[in-house]
N, C-alpha and C positions, 0 to 999 in steps of 0.2 A: 314240549320238553318232558322227558320221563322223570319220575320221582325216584330219588336215590337217597339211601342213608349212608352209603359209603363215602361219597364225595359231596361235600357241601360247598358248591361253587359260589353261592351267594356269600357265604361266610368268608371264603378266601378273598373275594373281591372287597368285602368290608374290611378285612384285616389289612389288605394292601392300602386301602384308603386311610385307615388309622395310622399306618406307618408314614405315608406321604404327608399327611396333615401334621403328624407329630414333628417330622423333620422341618416342615414349613414353619411351624410355630417356634421350634428351637432356633432356626436360622434367624427368624424375625426378632426373637428376644435377644440373640447375640448381637445383632446389628444395633438394636436400641441401647443395649447396655454398654457396648464398646464405642458407639458413635461412628463406626466404620461400616461402609457397604461391603468392602473387601476385607475379610478377616483371615483368609487363607488363599493360596494359589488357586484352589478349586473354584473360588467364588468368581474370579475373573482374571485368568492368567495373563492375557494380553494387557489388560488395564493395569494390573499390578506392576508389570514391567515398566510401563510408561510412568506410573506414579512413583515408583522407586527412583527412576532417573530424575524426576523433578525434586524428590526429597534429597537425593545426593547433591544436585545442583544448589539447592537451598542451603544445605549444610556447608558446602564449599564457599558460597557467597557470604554466609554469615561470618565465617572466619575471615574471609577477604575484607569485609567491612572493618573488622577489628584490626586487620593488618594495615589497612589504609589509615585508620585513626592513629595507630602507633607510628606510622610513617609521618603523618602530619605533626604529631607531638615532637618527634625527633627533629624535623625540619624547623619547627617553631623555636626549639631550643637553639638550633644553629643560627636562626635568624636573629634571636636576641643577642647572641655572641657577636654576630656580624655588625649589629648596630653599635655595640660597645667598641669594636675595632674601629668603626667609622668615627666614633667620638675621639678615640686616641689619635687617629690620623689628623683630625682637626687640630688637636693640641700640638702635634708634631709640626704642622704647617704654621701654627702661630709662632712656635719657637724658631723655626727656620726663617720666617719672615723677619722676626726681630733681629736675628743674627745676620741676615742678608743686607741690612742697612749699613752703609759705609760710615754713617754718623753714630752708630751704636758705640757707646763709651763704656759699657759694662764688660763683664768677664764672659767671653764666649765659651770658655771652658766650663763655666757653671751651667750655661744653657745646654751645652753638649752633654753634660752629665745627666741632666733630666731627659734629654732626647734619647740617649743610648738606653737609659732605664726603661723608657716607654717602648723602645724596639723590643727589649726583652719581654715586656709585659704582653705585647702583641703575640709573641711566640708562645707564651704561657697560655693565653686565652685561646689561641688557635688550637693548641694541643688539647685543651679542656673540652672544646666543642668538636674535637676529633676531625678538624678540617685543616690540620697542618699537613705539610708535604708527606705523603705516604700514610696519613692518618686513616682511621677506620672509615670515615665518611668521605675521604678523598678518593672516591671510586664511583662507579656507575651503580647507583642505588636502585635496585629492582624490587618492587613490591608486588606480590602475587595477590590479585583480587579475585580472579575466577570469572565465570560467566561468558568466556570467549569460546569461539569455535575451535581455537587451537591455543597452545601455550603462549605464543607471542601476543595474541589478542587478550589474553587473560592477565597480562602484566602491565604495570605502569613503571616507566623508567625515568629517573631523575639523575642525569649524568653530571656528577661532580668530580670526575676523574681528571688527572693531569695537574701539572703545576699551575695552569691558568685558573684552576678552581680551588687552589689552596690559598690560605690567607695568613700564613706566617710571613715574617719580614723578608725571608729569602724569596718566596713565591711572589710577593708584592714588589720585589725589586728594590727594597730599601735597606736590606741587611747591612750593607757596607757604607751607607750614607752617613754623613757627619755634618754638624753645623759649627764645629770648632773653627777658630781662626786659622787660616792657612799660613803657609810660609815656605821659604826655601831651605832645604836641609843641606848640611855640609856633606859633600860627596864622600862616600865610603864610610860614613860614621854609623856605628851601631851602638853607641853608648846610650843606655836608657836612663833618662832623668826621672822616670816615674817609678824607679825601683827604690822603695823606701828603705831598703836594707843597705843601700850604698851611701857612703859619705864621700863627698867630692872635695878635692884639693885639701886633704887633711894635712896638718902640720904647716899651715900657712903657705902652701904651695900656690903658684900663680899660673894663669893662662891668659895669653894676650890675643885679642881680636883686632884686626886692622880693617877699617871700613873706608872705601872710596865712594863718595856719594856726591849728589847734587840736589839740594833742597829747593832749587829755584833761585838761589842767590849766589850761585857759583860753586865750583868744585871744592870739595873738602876731603882731607885725609884725617881720619880720627882713629885713635887707639883706645880701646877699652880693656882694662886689665882686671880680671877677676882674681881676688885674693881670698884664699881659704882661711880657716881657723884651725886651732889645734885639733879639734874633734871633727873637722870637715863640715861642708855645707850640704844641706838637703837640696833635692832637685828644685823644690819651689823657691828656696832662697836664692839659688843660682838664677832663676828666671827673674825674680824681683830685683836682684842686683844689676843684672844686665839691662832691664827696662829703666831703672833709675838713671843709668848712664846714657841710654839711647833715646829716651822719650823726646828730648829736645830736637831730634833729627827726624822724627816721623818714622822711626824703625821700631818694631816690636819683636821681642823674643818670646817664644812660647814652646810648649811641648807638642810635637807632632803626634799623629794618630798611632805611630809605631813607638812612641815614647822617647824619640830623639829630639835634639835641639833643632829649632827652626827660626828663621828671621823673616819678617814680613813687613809690609807697609807700602804706601804709594810712592815713596821716595825711590829714585833711581839709585841703586847701590850695588856694590860688590863687596865681598868680605872674605878674608882669609883667617884661619885659626891656626895659631902656632901650637906646638906640643906643650902640654903642661910641664911645669918645672918639677913636679913631684905629685905624690898622692894620686887620686883618680881624677883624670881630666874630665871635663864636662862634655867633651867631644874629641874625636880623633882629629889630628891635624888635617886640614883640608880647606877647600874653597867652595864658594857658590856665588851665583849672581841672583838678583831679584827676579826669579822666574815667573813672578806674577805679571811681569811686563814682557812684551815682545822684545827680543834682544838679539844682537849680533856683536861678536867680538872680532876686532880687526886682526891683521896678519898673524901668521903662525909663530913669529919671533918677536923680539922687542921692537918697539917703535923706533924708526930711524928718522932723525931730524932732517929737515930739508935744508940743503945747502946749495950754493951756486945757482944754477939754472934748473934745478930739479922742480918738477911740478906734478900735481895729481889732481884729477877732477872726478867727482862722483855725484850722482843724483839720488836724493832721498825723497820718496813720495809716499804720501798717505791720503786719506780722504779729504784733508784740508788743503792739499795742494802739493806743488813740487818745489824742492829747494836744491839748487846747484851749488856745490861747495868746491872752490878752487884753492888749493894749498900750494904755497911757494915758500921760499926761504924767508920771505918778509913776514909771513903770518904763521909759520909753522916751524920755527927754529928749534923748538923743544916741545916736549909732551904737553906741558901746562899751557903754552901759548896755542898749541894746536887745539886743545880742548876748548879754550876760550873762543877761538875762531869758529869752530864748528857750532858751539852752543849759541853764539851770537847770530849766526846764519839761521839757526833753527828756532829762534825766538818765536813763540806763539804757535809752533807746530805741534807741541806736546811730545816732541822727541828730544831726548837728553843724552849727551855724551859724558861718560864718566870713565875713570881709569879701570882697567881690568883687575881681576882678583890679584894678579901678580904686581900690579902697579906699573906695568911696563907697556901695556897696550891700551887700546880704546874700546870701550863697550858702548853701543848705542842702545837705548831702552825707551819704550813707550807703552802706555796702557792700551793703545790701539795699534792695529796692524800697520806695517809700513814696509817699503821695499827699498833696496839699495842696488844701484847699478853704477859700476865704475866705467867712466867714458874715456878717460885719458890717464896714462901712467908713464911718466918720463923722469926717472930718477937715476939714470945711468947704472952704475954697478951696485947701487943700494938695493936691498931686497926687502926692506921692512916697510917703510912708509906707513899708510893706514891699511889699505887692503892689498896692495902689491900686485894686482893683476886686473886686467879689464874684464868686464862682463857682469852679469847679475850675481848677487850674493845671497846666500841662503839665510833667512831670518828665522830664528827659533820662535815658534808660537808661544803665547802666554799660557801658563798652566792655571786653570781655575782654582785648583787646590792650593796654590801658592799665594793667593790674595786673601785678605782678611775676610771677605764675604763670599769667596768663590765656592767653598764647600757648601755654604748655606744655599746659594743660588742653584747649585747642582742638586742639592737635596730637594729643593722646591720642585724642580722638574721631575725628579723621581717620585715625589709624593703625589703630584698631579696624575701621573700614570698609575700609581697605587690606588688612588681614589677611583679611577675609572675601572681598574681591574676588580676592585672590591664590589663596585656596582654591578659588574657582570655576574659575580657570584651571588650577590643578593637577588638579582633578577632570576637566576636559575633556581634559587631556593624558594623565592616567592611563587614563581611559576609552578614549581613542584608541589607546593602546598595546594594551589588551586587545582592542579591535575588530580591529586589524590582526593580532594573533596568532591570533585565532579565524578570521579570513579566510584567513590563511596555512595554518592547519590544514585548513580545508575545501578549499582549492586543492590541497594535497598529497594529500588523499583523492581528489579528482577526477582528479589526474594519475595516481594508481595505477589507478583504475578505467577511465579512458579508455585508458591503456596496455594494460590487460588486454583491453579490448574490441577495440582495434586488433590486438593479438596474435592474438586468436581468429579474426580475419578474415584477417590478412595472413601470420602465421607458418606455417611448414610443420610438419606432423605427421611428425617424423623417423622414428618407428617404422613408420608407414604407408608413407612414401616409401622407406625401406630395403627393405621387402617388395616394393614396386613395382619397385625397381631390380633385385632378383633376378628378379622376374617378367619385366621388360623384357629382361634379358639372355638368359633362357631362350627367350623368344619370338623374340628377334632371331636367336639361333643356330638355332632350329627353322625359322624362315622362310627363312634362308639355305640350310639343308640341303634344305628342300622346293623352293626355287628351283633348286637343282642337279638334283634329280630331275625337275623339270618341264622343265628345259632338255634333259635327255637323252631324254625321252619320244618326240620325233619320229623318233628313230633306229629305232623299231619298224616304221616304214613300210617300211624297206629290206628287212625280212624278207619282205614281200609281193612285192617286186620280184624277189627271188632265185628264187622259185618259178617 
């Protein structure tokens, strides 16, 4: 190699080494001081992209865990409310059971007041936990957790939508239930006895009620006259006065769910109300039968007494057996005798004959179902008799709401369904809590593993970098020393010039 003073190649080589070693040392110090192997895209562009994805997934999952915990908290609040609604349903069933007993001698109206108040409380609590019909949580609750390959896999759904998942009284099917004592209402009556602003039969006005009944000891016709006062009677006083007159006959007066007058009891009866003589009548003029019983009223006109060779035969059947009744002039010469003949034949069957509401026909009543079939009809030109034509006769079914315990029995059926419906909602909520907890556990596991994967790419190996720092320092010092030697090498050319 020739000697040159113009270009010091050795110095250039040494300078480059100084630069390389300086960059190596700076890079090593940056990794040790930051803790990261990748501090810029230039350090590892492909690795940085992968690490950034892991970091994004971790950030998403971290918030997803918080979402799951918030969802669990919301469902636990709902669950606490559902437990309380369940307790209220227990109390409703207790009240309904008490009222459903025919031997209950207390005031069913008092029981029903508490019952209706608890229905209102169910609605209030359902609204507070936002699970009333159309409430905030009466929908498909979707919690975004993250960590899935697509949006659907990243979500947890707890479906509380629809009326089957609401827990207000309407959704549970008990909103219109009642445990008040039932009864039969006067047809066409709209006078409300529960209107405290109304005084009835003011100025000592009167209103007459005529009952045709059979208490088991024979047919009776009784008249009950309500007499008002100068200032009029309250609705509750009207009920008390009627019950005082009727209690001996097994008939009870009460206020129906619509506020109007009703009569109930196990006694077979019909009743007609005359118009009030003045003031406000307690009911419109009208009639009713005890619709708590299966019943059928005879022919379309007034009963026609049997005379001469006139005859009529009909068969009455129930679960206890069959009774054939044959009417002739000898045993049915008038309405009262006909009633006696029919009731004597029906002794022990549970079926009773009483006068119709008009007092001119015959009504058959029974707490259990029965059928009537006329087999013979031979009354000449007469058109009344009892049924007046051969063939099967339509019997009106008993109305549950007309018996003293019918409303309560119907309420118990509704409450059983409500308990089952509530159980479905509780199952959905409990299952939702478990789903969210499991989802949060998976998300935590993913956070751990994604963080570890990111660390493996991004974090610096401190032991390796510490060794590299020592190496970089030694190389830096060596390259500087070599540069000094290289810079002094051209002075050797002066030795040639001295010679």
